[in-house]
C-alpha positions as CSV (number, residue, x, y, z in Angstrom):
1,M,4.4,10.7,-27.5
2,N,4.4,11.9,-31.2
3,G,2.3,14.9,-30.3
4,S,-0.5,12.9,-28.7
5,P,-1.6,13.9,-25.2
6,L,-0.8,11.6,-22.3
7,R,-4.0,10.5,-20.7
8,I,-3.8,9.7,-17.0
9,A,-6.5,7.7,-15.2
10,S,-6.7,8.3,-11.4
11,R,-9.0,7.8,-8.5
12,R,-10.7,11.0,-7.5
13,S,-9.9,10.9,-3.8
14,Q,-8.0,13.8,-2.5
15,L,-4.8,11.8,-1.9
16,A,-5.1,10.1,-5.3
17,M,-5.4,13.5,-7.0
18,V,-2.4,14.9,-5.1
19,Q,-0.3,11.9,-6.2
20,T,-1.5,12.2,-9.8
21,H,-0.8,15.9,-10.0
22,W,2.7,15.2,-8.6
23,V,3.2,12.7,-11.5
24,R,1.8,15.2,-14.0
25,D,4.0,18.1,-12.8
26,A,7.2,15.9,-12.7
27,L,6.5,14.7,-16.3
28,L,5.9,18.2,-17.5
29,Q,9.1,19.4,-15.9
30,A,11.0,16.7,-17.9
31,H,8.9,17.0,-21.0
32,P,7.7,20.6,-21.2
33,D,6.0,20.1,-24.6
34,L,3.9,17.2,-23.4
35,E,0.2,17.6,-23.2
36,I,-1.4,15.8,-20.3
37,R,-5.0,15.1,-19.5
38,I,-6.3,13.6,-16.2
39,E,-9.5,11.5,-16.0
40,A,-10.6,11.0,-12.4
41,M,-13.1,8.4,-11.4
42,A,-14.4,6.5,-8.4
43,T,-13.4,2.8,-7.9
44,Q,-15.3,0.0,-6.2
45,G,-13.2,0.6,-3.0
46,D,-14.2,4.3,-3.0
47,K,-17.9,3.6,-3.4
48,I,-18.4,0.9,-0.8
49,L,-17.8,2.5,2.6
50,D,-20.1,0.6,4.9
51,V,-18.3,-2.8,4.6
52,A,-14.9,-3.8,5.8
53,L,-12.4,-4.0,2.9
54,A,-11.6,-7.6,3.6
55,K,-15.2,-8.6,3.2
56,I,-15.5,-6.9,-0.2
57,G,-12.8,-8.9,-1.9
58,D,-9.7,-7.0,-2.9
59,K,-8.7,-8.1,-6.4
60,G,-8.5,-4.7,-8.1
61,L,-10.6,-3.0,-5.4
62,F,-9.0,0.4,-6.1
63,T,-7.6,-0.3,-9.6
64,K,-10.0,-2.2,-11.8
65,E,-11.9,0.8,-13.2
66,L,-8.6,2.6,-14.0
67,E,-7.3,-0.5,-15.8
68,A,-10.4,-0.7,-17.8
69,Q,-9.8,2.7,-19.2
70,M,-6.4,1.7,-20.5
71,L,-7.6,-1.6,-21.9
72,V,-10.2,0.3,-24.1
73,D,-7.6,3.0,-25.0
74,R,-9.3,5.8,-23.1
75,A,-6.2,6.3,-20.9
76,D,-2.5,5.6,-21.4
77,I,-1.4,5.3,-17.7
78,A,-2.9,4.9,-14.3
79,V,-1.3,6.3,-11.1
80,H,-1.7,4.1,-8.1
81,S,-0.5,3.9,-4.5
82,L,1.6,0.9,-5.2
83,K,0.3,-0.9,-2.1
84,D,-3.2,-0.9,-3.7
85,L,-2.0,-2.5,-7.0
86,P,-2.4,-6.3,-7.1
87,T,0.7,-8.3,-7.9
88,Q,-1.1,-10.1,-10.8
89,L,-2.1,-7.5,-13.4
90,P,-4.6,-7.9,-16.2
91,E,-3.4,-9.3,-19.5
92,G,-2.0,-6.5,-21.6
93,L,-1.0,-4.3,-18.7
94,M,2.3,-3.9,-16.9
95,L,3.9,-1.9,-14.1
96,G,5.7,0.7,-16.1
97,C,7.4,2.7,-13.4
98,V,7.9,2.9,-9.6
99,T,8.6,6.3,-8.1
100,E,10.9,7.2,-5.2
101,R,9.4,6.1,-2.0
102,E,8.2,8.3,0.9
103,D,8.8,6.9,4.4
104,P,6.8,3.6,4.2
105,A,6.2,3.4,8.0
106,D,2.8,3.2,9.6
107,A,2.0,6.2,11.8
108,L,0.0,6.7,15.0
109,V,-2.4,9.7,15.0
110,V,-4.0,10.4,18.3
111,H,-7.0,12.4,19.6
112,D,-5.8,15.5,21.4
113,K,-6.6,14.0,24.8
114,H,-3.9,11.4,24.2
115,R,-1.2,13.8,23.0
116,D,1.1,12.7,25.9
117,K,0.7,9.0,25.0
118,T,2.4,6.5,22.6
119,L,1.2,3.1,21.5
120,D,3.0,1.6,24.5
121,T,1.2,3.9,27.0
122,L,-2.3,4.2,25.6
123,P,-4.8,3.2,28.4
124,E,-6.4,-0.2,28.3
125,G,-9.5,-0.3,26.1
126,S,-8.4,2.6,24.0
127,V,-10.2,2.5,20.6
128,V,-7.7,2.2,17.7
129,G,-9.1,2.8,14.2
130,T,-7.7,0.9,11.2
131,S,-9.1,-0.8,8.1
132,S,-6.0,-2.9,7.5
133,L,-6.0,-6.6,8.6
134,R,-2.2,-6.3,8.5
135,R,-2.0,-3.5,11.0
136,L,-4.8,-5.1,13.1
137,A,-3.1,-8.5,13.5
138,Q,0.3,-7.0,14.4
139,L,-1.1,-4.5,16.9
140,R,-3.3,-7.2,18.5
141,H,-0.1,-9.3,18.8
142,H,1.8,-6.5,20.6
143,F,-1.1,-4.7,22.4
144,P,-3.9,-7.1,23.2
145,H,-5.3,-4.7,25.8
146,L,-6.4,-2.2,23.1
147,T,-9.7,-2.2,21.3
148,F,-9.7,-2.2,17.5
149,K,-12.5,-0.7,15.3
150,D,-12.8,-0.6,11.5
151,V,-12.6,2.8,10.0
152,R,-13.4,3.6,6.3
153,G,-13.3,6.7,4.2
154,N,-10.5,8.9,2.9
155,V,-7.8,10.3,5.1
156,I,-9.6,13.6,5.9
157,T,-12.8,11.7,6.8
158,R,-10.9,9.4,9.1
159,L,-9.3,12.3,10.8
160,E,-12.6,14.1,11.3
161,K,-14.0,10.9,13.0
162,L,-10.9,10.8,15.2
163,D,-11.3,14.5,16.2
164,A,-15.0,14.0,16.8
165,G,-14.1,11.4,19.5
166,E,-15.2,8.2,17.6
167,F,-11.6,6.8,18.1
168,D,-8.8,7.4,20.5
169,C,-6.2,7.0,17.8
170,L,-5.8,6.0,14.1
171,I,-3.1,4.0,12.3
172,L,-2.4,5.5,8.9
173,A,0.4,5.5,6.3
174,A,2.9,8.2,7.1
175,A,3.4,8.7,3.3
176,G,-0.2,9.6,2.7
177,L,-0.3,12.1,5.6
178,T,2.9,13.7,4.3
179,R,1.7,14.0,0.7
180,L,-1.5,15.6,1.9
181,G,0.4,18.2,3.9
182,L,-0.7,16.6,7.2
183,A,2.7,15.4,8.5
184,T,2.1,17.4,11.7
185,R,-0.7,15.0,12.6
186,I,1.9,12.1,12.8
187,H,2.3,11.6,16.5
188,Q,4.5,8.5,16.3
189,L,6.2,6.6,13.5
190,I,5.6,2.9,14.4
191,D,8.9,0.9,14.5
192,P,9.2,-2.0,12.1
193,S,9.7,-4.3,15.1
194,I,6.0,-3.6,16.0
195,S,4.4,-3.1,12.6
196,L,5.9,-4.2,9.2
197,H,4.4,-2.0,6.5
198,A,2.3,-3.0,3.5
199,V,4.0,-4.2,0.3
200,G,4.8,-1.2,-1.8
201,Q,3.7,1.3,0.9
202,G,5.0,4.8,0.3
203,A,5.7,4.3,-3.4
204,L,3.6,5.2,-6.4
205,G,3.2,2.6,-9.2
206,I,2.4,3.8,-12.7
207,E,0.6,1.2,-14.8
208,C,0.5,1.2,-18.6
209,R,-0.1,-1.1,-21.6
210,Q,2.5,-3.7,-22.4
211,G,4.6,-2.8,-25.4
212,D,3.7,0.9,-25.4
213,Q,7.3,2.0,-25.8
214,A,6.5,5.7,-26.2
215,V,4.7,5.8,-22.9
216,L,7.4,3.7,-21.2
217,D,10.2,6.1,-22.5
218,T,8.2,9.1,-21.2
219,L,7.8,7.5,-17.7
220,Q,11.5,6.7,-17.2
221,V,12.3,10.1,-15.7
222,L,10.2,9.1,-12.7
223,R,11.7,5.7,-12.2
224,H,13.7,5.3,-8.9
225,L,15.9,2.2,-9.1
226,P,16.5,1.5,-5.4
227,T,12.8,1.8,-4.7
228,T,12.0,-0.3,-7.7
229,R,14.2,-3.1,-6.5
230,R,12.9,-3.0,-3.0
231,C,9.3,-3.1,-4.2
232,L,9.9,-5.8,-6.7
233,A,11.2,-8.0,-3.9
234,E,8.2,-7.1,-1.7
235,R,5.7,-7.8,-4.5
236,A,7.4,-11.1,-5.3
237,F,7.0,-12.1,-1.7
238,L,3.3,-11.3,-1.6
239,R,2.7,-13.0,-5.0
240,A,4.5,-16.2,-3.8
241,L,2.2,-16.2,-0.7
242,E,-0.8,-15.7,-3.0
243,G,-1.8,-12.9,-0.7
244,G,-3.7,-9.7,-1.4
245,C,-3.9,-6.2,0.0
246,Q,-6.3,-7.3,2.8
247,V,-4.3,-10.2,4.3
248,P,-2.0,-9.8,7.4
249,I,1.2,-9.9,5.4
250,G,3.8,-7.2,6.2
251,V,7.3,-6.4,4.9
252,N,10.3,-4.1,5.4
253,S,13.1,-3.8,2.9
254,R,16.5,-2.1,2.9
255,L,19.6,-1.9,0.8
256,E,23.0,-2.6,2.3
257,G,25.5,-2.0,-0.4
258,D,24.8,-4.5,-3.2
259,T,22.6,-6.6,-0.8
260,L,18.9,-6.3,-0.5
261,V,17.5,-7.3,2.9
262,L,13.8,-8.3,3.0
263,T,11.9,-8.9,6.3
264,G,8.5,-10.5,6.0
265,M,5.6,-11.4,8.3
266,V,2.4,-13.4,8.3
267,A,0.0,-13.3,11.2
268,S,-3.3,-14.7,12.2
269,L,-6.2,-12.3,12.5
270,D,-6.3,-12.5,16.3
271,G,-2.5,-11.8,16.5
272,Q,-1.9,-15.0,18.4
273,R,0.3,-16.5,15.8
274,L,2.9,-14.3,14.0
275,I,5.7,-15.7,11.8
276,R,8.5,-13.5,10.8
277,D,11.8,-14.0,9.0
278,E,14.4,-12.4,6.8
279,A,16.0,-13.1,3.5
280,R,18.9,-11.3,1.7
281,G,20.6,-11.5,-1.7
282,D,21.9,-9.5,-4.7
283,Q,19.7,-6.4,-5.2
284,K,19.9,-7.0,-8.9
285,D,17.8,-10.1,-8.5
286,P,15.1,-8.8,-6.1
287,E,12.3,-11.2,-7.0
288,S,14.3,-14.3,-6.1
289,I,14.7,-12.8,-2.6
290,G,11.0,-12.3,-2.2
291,V,10.2,-15.9,-3.4
292,A,12.9,-17.3,-1.0
293,L,11.4,-15.5,2.0
294,A,7.9,-16.6,1.1
295,E,9.1,-20.2,1.0
296,A,10.8,-19.8,4.3
297,L,7.6,-18.6,6.0
298,R,5.6,-21.4,4.4
299,R,8.0,-23.9,5.9
300,Q,7.3,-22.3,9.3
301,G,3.5,-22.5,9.1
302,A,2.4,-19.5,7.0
303,T,0.3,-21.7,4.7
304,A,-2.0,-22.9,7.4
305,I,-2.5,-19.3,8.7
306,L,-3.3,-18.0,5.3
307,E,-5.8,-20.7,4.5
308,E,-7.7,-19.9,7.7
309,I,-7.7,-16.2,6.8
310,F,-8.8,-16.7,3.2
311,A,-11.8,-18.8,4.5
312,S,-12.8,-16.3,7.2
313,V,-12.6,-13.1,5.1
314,R,-14.0,-14.5,1.9
315,P,-16.8,-12.1,0.6
316,G,-20.1,-13.3,1.9
317,S,-18.6,-15.5,4.7
């Protein structure tokens, strides 16, 4: 960095700051002479809490303000939950690094009165809180007898609403709970056969300016190649479907030797239609696997489902 401080842009939510401090500490351990400054700010997604995410429009919902800081040279990198980072980045910016992934599974968190229950045994009509159309569609498909209600706010706020009795249970990312030191609240990890996770879930994506070699060299100590390849396949799948964070598209990826196996899903909002398939290939060419899987799902009817969803969740509709 030639003596210049590394300036990090971050959301100011508790989880975002935990993640950003983890990145800062890991970089300082590898580069003890590096000076790091953190600039925390609220994004559009943090400010609008009374409207469902899908109704706001999700292009850069949690990232645009951070990206603006890099584009005007007020920040060098931005730390994101990779699942929040659109697959199409603004001109001049790039995904500089993907960190090792926490467990990407969705997790069930229950009100104390249901501590002896699982998703399979929750009583009919139980109120499930989630702000994710992906989770909503899959759970409606498997558990049509449950009631689903939108929930916004940071993780702590959502847990407070659960404990106050507004919900019987919540569906949250296991990785976020773990990073916040709340792993004990995880009642059940939801099997991929029930809920495929969001693209990039569990990994951190560090965005930077294209061609900023000094920054890229600094970040390489955080790069985790197996996670990077899995997430590149997942992001290519989402990009090929022209989907965003707030569309019922789910994935699961794994490495089997030199082979990367990618499972993907597209569902209607009511959960009545759910298309799921798998693609595999050389892990050194992950994006081609994602594209191949997207094409397979389109041949099975994914395009019609997505067109209906885009029309129904368009902001102002």
